[in-house]
NULO-353158 format. One record per residue (C-alpha): x, y, z; residue in three letters. Coordinates in steps of 0.02 Angstrom, whole numbers, padded with zeros to 5 digits, always signed. Example, Ala and Ser with C-alpha at 12.3 -4.5 7.8 and 13.67 -1.06 7.14 Angstrom:
BEGIN
+00615-00225+00390ALA+00684-00053+00357SER
***
This chain:
BEGIN
+00011+00875+03054MET-00117+01013+03058SER-00116+01143+03195LYS-00292+01093+03249ALA-00238+00913+03281ILE-00085+00973+03376ALA-00191+01087+03485VAL-00319+00949+03515LEU-00183+00823+03560GLY-00099+00945+03678SER-00265+00989+03760ALA-00306+00805+03784LEU-00134+00770+03859PHE-00150+00927+03967PHE-00308+00854+04044VAL-00260+00670+04054ILE-00082+00685+04122ALA-00125+00790+04276PRO-00278+00684+04312LEU-00170+00529+04316VAL-00018+00601+04404LEU-00105+00718+04526ALA-00268+00624+04545GLY-00266+00437+04513PHE-00091+00395+04575VAL-00109+00485+04744PRO-00281+00406+04767TRP-00211+00235+04724TRP-00073+00255+04854VAL-00173+00338+04995THR-00358+00318+04955HIS-00366+00502+05010TRP-00322+00459+05190GLU-00216+00606+05248PHE-00082+00580+05377ARG-00019+00710+05500PRO+00064+00860+05419THR+00251+00872+05393PHE+00329+00915+05562PHE+00152+00943+05625GLY+00141+01112+05537VAL-00014+01145+05431ASP+00081+01283+05343LEU+00174+01151+05241THR+00011+01095+05159ARG-00036+01275+05122ILE+00137+01306+05049LEU+00116+01153+04938GLY-00052+01217+04875ASP+00023+01388+04839ILE+00167+01309+04741LEU+00044+01209+04636ILE-00059+01364+04598ILE+00095+01467+04555VAL+00156+01331+04435GLY-00006+01318+04335VAL+00021+01473+04225PRO+00193+01412+04171GLY+00122+01240+04131LEU-00019+01315+04029VAL+00104+01428+03936ASP+00217+01280+03896SER+00075+01175+03828PHE+00008+01321+03727THR+00177+01360+03650ARG+00209+01178+03611PHE+00041+01160+03524ALA+00050+01323+03427LEU+00236+01333+03387GLU+00267+01147+03366GLY+00424+01129+03471ALA+00481+01163+03646SER+00605+01303+03682PRO+00731+01170+03736ASP+00717+01082+03568ALA+00747+01245+03475ARG+00898+01284+03585ALA+00972+01111+03554LEU+00948+01132+03366ARG+01045+01296+03375GLN+01184+01215+03475ILE+01196+01068+03353TRP+01186+01186+03203GLY+01030+01107+03128GLU+00895+01211+03046ASN+00736+01232+03146SER
***
């Protein structure tokens, strides 16, 4: 598989997966009707937003490495443990 196809496939998955899991599924369950905050504290929603924002760079890095290097770090580590060539 060429690197361009791998990058394109990863980019497509990077867009589709979050749209489905963070967009369509919550809409399907709630129709964007928000209920009262957890324990009545608005800080919990803000904390959730901050955690999402903090996680985005790691997600982008993982997708980029997978597309450009061809395997996840976990797969490489397992190959080393099992003694297979990478």
